[in-house]
N, C-alpha and C positions, 0 to 999 in steps of 0.2 A: 273092395275088389278092384279100384280102378288105381293106374299107376300114380305115384304120387306125384308126378310133374302135372298128369292131368287133374288133378286136385287141387294143386296149387294154382293152375292157369284159371278153373274154374271161380273159386273164389276171389282170384283178382279180377277177374273179368266182372264180379257181383260186385264186389268194392267200386271198382270205377263206374258201373251204373248206378251205383246207389248215390256216390258223391256227385259226379254229375245230373241225376236227377234233383238232388237237394239245391244245387246250385242254379240250375235252370227254372227251378221254382220259386225261389226268391228273386229273381232276376226278374222273371216275368210279375210276379206282384210289385216288384217297384217301378216297373215300366208301366204298369197299368195305373200306378198312383199318379206317376208323372204326367200319363195322357190326360187325365182328367185333370192336371192343375195347368196343363200347358192348352188345352183344348178350346174350343169357342166357346161363347157364354151359354149355347143352349146346352151343353154336357158337361162346362167345367165347376169342378168346387168353387162355390162362391164365397166359402168362409174367408179367405184370404184376401177378398176384394170388399166386404161389408164390414162396416164398424159398429158398434153400438149404439152410436150416436144416430146413425142412419135409419135405425129401427124402431118404430114405435109401435108399441104394445099395451095397449091400456083394457080396461074393460069395456069400453065402447070402439076404440078406434085400432086399425090396425095399417102397417104399412105392408105393401105387397112389392115384390121385386118384379120387373118387367123387361124381358131381353124381347129389342126391338130391333129389326134390321137397319142397317147403317141407313140404306136409301128411305127410309118411313121415320125417321126421327122427325121430320116435320109435321107429318101425319101425327105421329102420337102427340106432339107437343098441343097442339091443336085440338084434338079430340079426346085426351082422356077423361077430361072433366066433365065429358059428355055421354061417355059410354053407360052410365047408371047413374043414378040418382045418388047423394050424399057422399060425393067424392071431395075431399077439401081441398079448394082452389086453389092453384099455383101450389101445390105440395110434391109434384115431381121433381125429381132431381136425378141430373145424370152423376151416376158414380164409377163407370168403369167402360172403357169402349175400345173394341179390339178390331181387326181387319172386316171384320163381317157384322158386327153385332154392338149394340150400345147396350148398359145396364141402368135401368132406372128405377126409384122407388115411388111410389105413389102411396097416399093415404087415404084411407074412407072408414066411415063406420061399419064396423064387424059383419052387422046383418046383412052388407050387399056386396063382402067380399065376393062370395060364389057367383052371383049374376054378374059382377065385373070380371071375374075370369070366361065366363063364356062370351061376352061381347067383345071382349080382348082377343080373345082367340079366333071369334067370325072376322075380325079386321086384320088379323096376321101375327099378332103382339102371344108374345109367350111368356105365361107367369109362372115363376117358377117359386116352387114351394119351399120356404127356408125359416129355420128358428135359429137365431143368433146362440150359440152356446160357447162362451171361453173354453169350457172343460173339453168339450166337442173337437174345439180347435187346438186345444193344446194336447189332446189324446191322436190327433191326426200327426200334429207334428213329431211327437214321440214316436210313433209307428213308425214314420218314414226315417227317423234318424235311426231306428232300431234294423229297419230292413236293410239301410245304407251299411250300417254297422256288421249286420250278419252278411250280408254278400261279398264283402271285403274280408272277412273271417273266410268263408266257404271258396272265396278265390285263391285266396293266399296257401289253404291249406290243399285245395286241387291243385294248384301249381305245384308245390312241395310234393306232392303225392305223385305228378307227372314226372318231374324232375329224378326221384329214386327211382319209379318205374322204368323210365329210360334206362337209365344205369343197368338196372337189373337185366333189362331185353338186351342190350349191347354185349353184356358179359357172358348171356346164354346163347348169345348166336355168334 
């Protein structure tokens, strides 16, 4: 019952909203991943910083990752062995450091890991849960590449649509 011009405008408006929404969705997913990769060690994805040889996981031993504030590194190195029993002496190794934090590993018996986490939190050290998995690391890498490709594809499609729509709008008026 509506005039043809009004129907075309409604369809055109709907298509524009859908294309822009798709583009913005992929862009926000990509920026969320980038924030996780470039944020501080307290929130950052650690899979790109930790190598398989840094993690000790056996039936009785476990390596934990500690995020230590930069100003507390001396305190960490002098106290991590005494936070609980059965911590492997001199097992802490610095893996990475950014502007605010340093990432350390520490090896201990599996049975005292929970107690160590509590004691470390009391001292202001954050213990991050982490399991190294090559498959997970690779899948995250592939997801990032796919999102980048999708973003570029949607961007070029949206630009092409804008160019053609602009021409139509100019011809109409």
